[in-house]
N, C-alpha and C positions, 0 to 999 in steps of 0.2 A: 200063121207065118208072120214073123217079125218084120216090120216095115223098114227098120234102120233109120227112122226119123223120130224127132221129138218136136213139140211145139213150144216155143218160148213165148211167154206172155210178159210184157213189160208194161207197167201201169205208171204213168207220170202225170204231173200237173199239166194242165192245158198249156200248149205252146212249146212243149219240150219233146214232142214225138219225133220231129225231124232230127234233133240231136241224138235221140236214142237210136234211130235208124242208121244214122251216120256211124255211130260207135259200133253198132252190130255189123255193119258192112265192112268196117275196117278190121274186124276180127273174123271175117269169113262168111257172113250171111250174104245171101244173094239178093234178098229183098224182103218185103213184108207187107202187111196190111195194117192201116191205121184206122182206129174206130174212136168215135167220141164216147165218153163214159161219164158217169157221175158217181163219186165216192160218198159213202155214208159213214159216219162215226157219231157216237153220242157225245154230248157236251161234257158229260162226266169223264169220258176217256180223254178228251182234249185237255181238261183240267189236270187229270192224273199225269199225263205225259208232258204237260206244260207246252203244248204246241197248238197251232191253229191249222186245221185241215182245210185245204182248198177243195171244195166239192167238185169243181169242173176238172175232169181228168181226160186223158187220152190213153188208149191201149194200143200197143204195137204187138201184132202177132207175127211170129217168124217161124217158118218151118225149116229145120236144118237137120243135117245128118248128125247122128248121135256122137260121132267123134269130134264134131265142131262145137258142141253145146257148152262145154266147160269154158273154152276161150271166149265165146260170145257172152256168156253170163258174166265173166270177170270184166270184160270190156264195158258192158252195160253198167255194172256196179260202179266202176271207176268214173264213168261219164255222167250217169244220171241217178246214182244211189241216194240214199236217204240223207247223206251229208251235203247234198247239192241243192240248188234251187228247184230242180226237177222233182225232188222228194220221191224218187222212183223206187219201185220194187220190181224184181224180175224172178221168174221161176219157169221151170220146164215141165211139161206133161208128156207122158208117153203117147205115141201115135200107133195104133194097131194096124191100120191099113191105109194105103194111099192109092190114088189113081192119077195117071197122067204125069208121073214123075220118072225121070231116069233113075235107074238103080245103080 
């Protein structure tokens, strides 16, 4: 049975998770969970892309209804995308089953 939800994961430089959460809420998200994380990339990749990767990251997990996903992702891209200081990426994953959520 399809749950009707997806999980958005937004990965940002440390210190930008609140900005990501505010952007998501302004686009319909009800809340989320913030986790500390660490990014990895090879020095060769940094040289190739001519960028410096900050290893300290934060990850925002948001469970949202499928019909809200597009708007939330667009809001996140505008607020914390790769062209901002947050250097964020966001994507959605399917959620097969949920417990304790209103349908």
